C-alpha positions in Angstrom: 15.9 10.9 8.6 17.4 7.5 9.7 20.9 6.8 8.5 20.1 3.2 8.2 16.9 3.6 6.2 15.4 0.4 4.6 14.6 0.5 0.9 11.0 1.1 0.5 10.6 -2.3 -1.3 12.0 -3.9 1.7 9.4 -2.5 4.2 6.1 -4.4 5.0 2.9 -2.4 4.4 2.6 -1.7 8.2 6.3 -0.5 8.4 5.8 1.8 5.4 2.6 3.2 6.9 4.2 3.9 10.2 7.2 5.5 8.6 4.8 7.7 6.6 3.0 8.8 9.7 6.3 9.7 11.4 7.3 11.5 8.3 4.0 13.6 8.3 4.4 14.2 12.0 7.9 15.5 11.5 7.0 17.7 8.6 3.9 19.2 10.5 6.2 19.8 13.5 8.0 22.5 11.4 11.3 21.8 13.3 13.2 20.4 10.4 15.9 22.3 8.3 14.9 23.0 4.7 17.2 20.3 3.3 15.8 17.6 5.9 12.3 18.6 5.1 12.8 18.2 1.3 14.5 14.7 1.9 11.7 13.6 4.1 9.0 15.0 1.7 10.7 13.0 -1.2 10.7 9.9 0.9 7.1 10.4 2.0 6.1 10.8 -1.6 7.9 7.5 -2.6 6.2 5.7 0.4 2.7 7.0 -0.7 3.4 5.7 -4.3 4.5 2.3 -3.0 1.7 2.0 -0.6 -0.9 3.0 -3.3 0.6 0.4 -5.6 0.3 -2.2 -3.1 -3.3 -1.4 -2.2 -4.1 -1.4 -6.1 -2.5 -4.8 -6.4 -4.4 -6.2 -3.4 -7.6 -4.7 -4.9 -6.9 -6.4 -8.3 -6.3 -9.7 -6.5 -9.5 -9.4 -4.6 -11.4 -8.6 -7.6 -9.9 -11.7 -9.5 -10.8 -13.9 -6.5 -14.3 -12.5 -6.4 -14.7 -13.1 -10.1 -13.5 -16.8 -9.6 -16.1 -17.2 -6.7 -19.0 -15.7 -8.8 -17.9 -17.9 -11.7 -17.9 -21.1 -9.5 -21.3 -20.2 -8.0 -22.7 -19.8 -11.4 -21.4 -23.0 -12.4 -23.1 -24.6 -9.4 -26.3 -22.9 -10.2 -26.2 -24.3 -13.8 -25.2 -27.8 -12.6 -28.2 -27.9 -10.2 -30.7 -27.0 -12.9 -29.3 -29.8 -15.2 -30.0 -32.5 -12.5 
């Protein structure tokens, strides 16, 4: 594990994904000591949670935007029929 690890909240989505991929690769390599494996695994779980939270947040934002788009299209359709 890197000595100067950034806090997960300070990582971009891409950085967090890259770190998670490195973590998985290191764990699959089966070359780490038990303590290091546990530390990497814990960090990996935290990365997964953070990434999932960001994806969920992005999905909610998209749903809100799509709802606003649908509402404005409905308004335009209603306005067209009133003319």
